[in-house]
C-alpha positions in Angstrom: 0.0 0.0 0.0 1.4 3.4 -0.9 1.3 6.5 1.4 -1.3 8.0 -1.0 -3.5 4.9 -0.7 -3.2 5.1 3.1 -4.1 8.8 3.1 -7.1 8.1 1.0 -8.3 5.3 3.3 -7.9 7.6 6.4 -9.8 10.4 4.8 -12.5 8.3 3.2 -16.0 9.5 4.2 -14.8 12.3 6.4 -16.8 15.5 6.4 -15.9 18.2 5.7 -13.6 17.1 2.9 -10.0 17.8 3.4 -8.3 20.4 1.3 -5.5 19.4 -1.1 -3.0 21.0 1.3 -4.3 18.9 4.2 -4.1 15.7 2.0 -0.5 16.5 1.1 0.3 17.1 4.8 -1.3 13.8 5.9 0.4 11.9 3.1 3.8 13.4 4.1 3.2 12.4 7.8 2.3 8.8 6.8 5.4 8.5 4.5 7.6 9.8 7.4 6.1 7.4 9.8 6.6 4.5 7.4 10.2 5.5 6.7 11.0 5.7 10.4 9.6 2.2 11.0 11.2 0.6 7.9 12.8 -2.7 8.8 11.1 -2.8 12.2 7.3 -2.8 11.7 7.0 -2.4 8.0 9.1 -3.2 4.9 9.4 -1.5 1.6 7.7 -3.1 -1.5 9.4 -2.1 -4.7 7.4 -2.2 -7.9 8.4 -4.9 -10.5 9.0 -2.2 -13.1 11.5 -0.4 -11.0 9.5 2.9 -11.4 6.5 4.3 -9.6 5.5 4.7 -6.0 7.0 2.6 -3.3 4.6 0.6 -1.2 4.7 -0.7 2.3 3.6 -3.9 4.1 3.9 -5.3 7.6 7.3 -6.8 8.3 7.5 -10.6 8.0 8.5 -10.9 11.7 5.2 -9.3 12.8 3.1 -11.7 10.6 5.0 -14.7 12.0 4.4 -13.5 15.6 0.7 -13.1 14.9 0.4 -16.7 13.8 1.8 -18.0 17.1 
């Protein structure tokens, strides 16, 4: 999931609608949070084409711990 997709999910259905500046601020905050937790709680997912937005997913360690 990209930071933009996460931002859209957070703001989905909220009233009043966020301004574009607020959307950009939230997207930046989410991206910063993901980068700070990279390798600990989340891992980077690179697109197969090598171009485009970088996605994020839960780290494998977390998924293994949830299964126990």
